[in-house]
C-alpha positions as CSV (number, residue, x, y, z in Angstrom):
1,M,199.4,28.3,-20.7
2,S,198.5,31.7,-21.8
3,D,198.3,34.4,-19.4
4,T,194.8,34.4,-17.6
5,P,193.2,36.3,-14.8
6,L,191.6,33.0,-13.7
7,N,192.6,31.5,-10.6
8,V,194.0,28.0,-11.0
9,D,192.7,26.8,-7.8
10,K,189.5,27.7,-8.5
11,I,189.5,26.2,-12.0
12,K,190.7,22.8,-10.4
13,E,187.6,23.0,-7.8
14,A,185.2,23.8,-10.5
15,L,186.7,20.9,-12.6
16,Q,186.8,18.4,-9.4
17,G,182.9,19.2,-8.8
18,Y,181.9,18.7,-12.6
19,L,183.9,15.5,-13.1
20,D,182.5,13.8,-9.6
21,E,179.0,14.4,-10.8
22,R,179.7,13.5,-14.4
23,H,181.1,10.3,-13.4
24,G,179.1,9.6,-10.3
25,A,181.9,9.6,-7.6
26,G,181.3,7.8,-4.3
27,E,180.3,4.8,-2.8
28,K,178.7,2.3,-5.0
29,A,176.9,-1.1,-4.7
30,G,176.5,-3.4,-7.6
31,G,173.7,-5.8,-8.3
32,S,175.3,-8.6,-6.3
33,G,175.7,-6.3,-3.3
34,H,179.4,-5.7,-3.6
35,L,180.8,-2.6,-2.4
36,G,182.8,-0.3,-4.4
37,F,184.2,3.3,-4.4
38,L,184.6,5.6,-7.4
39,S,187.0,8.5,-7.3
40,V,188.2,11.1,-9.9
41,E,192.0,12.2,-8.8
42,N,195.0,13.7,-10.4
43,V,193.1,16.6,-12.0
44,N,195.8,18.4,-14.2
45,I,195.2,21.6,-16.0
46,E,197.2,21.2,-19.4
47,D,196.4,24.8,-21.1
48,I,194.2,27.6,-20.6
49,Q,193.1,29.8,-23.7
50,R,191.0,32.8,-23.9
51,K,188.4,32.6,-26.5
52,P,188.5,35.3,-28.9
53,G,185.5,37.5,-30.2
54,K,183.3,37.2,-27.0
55,A,182.1,40.3,-25.3
56,L,182.7,38.6,-21.7
57,S,185.6,36.7,-21.3
58,R,185.4,33.0,-21.9
59,Y,188.2,30.5,-21.7
60,E,188.9,27.0,-23.0
61,V,190.6,24.8,-20.5
62,S,192.4,21.6,-21.6
63,Y,192.7,19.0,-18.5
64,S,193.5,15.5,-17.9
65,Y,192.2,13.3,-14.8
66,D,192.2,9.7,-13.8
67,V,189.2,7.9,-12.5
68,F,189.6,5.0,-9.9
69,V,187.2,2.2,-9.3
70,E,187.9,0.4,-6.0
71,T,186.1,-2.8,-5.0
72,E,186.2,-5.1,-2.2
73,F,188.4,-7.4,-4.6
74,E,190.7,-4.7,-6.1
75,H,192.4,-1.8,-4.5
76,T,193.6,1.5,-6.0
77,G,197.4,0.5,-5.2
78,D,197.1,-2.9,-7.0
79,A,198.9,-2.2,-10.0
80,N,196.6,0.6,-11.2
81,L,193.5,-2.0,-11.6
82,G,190.5,0.2,-12.1
83,K,192.2,3.0,-13.3
84,K,191.2,4.9,-16.5
85,H,192.9,8.2,-17.8
86,Y,190.9,11.0,-19.5
87,S,191.4,14.1,-21.5
88,D,189.0,16.7,-22.4
89,K,188.2,20.5,-22.6
90,V,185.5,22.5,-21.3
91,T,184.6,26.4,-21.6
92,L,184.9,28.4,-18.5
93,N,183.4,32.1,-18.1
94,Q,185.4,34.9,-16.2
95,E,183.9,33.4,-12.7
96,C,185.3,29.8,-13.5
97,M,181.7,28.5,-14.0
98,I,181.5,25.7,-16.6
99,E,179.3,26.5,-19.4
């Protein structure tokens, strides 16, 4: 990772909120009434690079994370059933706000 004045914990917090909203984390009920729970976990920052040529500092953050879907019939510990792994990038400003 490049040298950055951004706080890594603050970046992870911003990413967690963004990903929870994006994936609709929380308790779910399907059409049949069965309950489930979706969670975003293991958010890992892979790289942070300052974007050149901008008056205000902006950073491209590469990250990976897992989405778990747990239902009444499958549980997170059951051989990774319902687990999907993702990688993506976002742009953050110097206040760690996702743009």
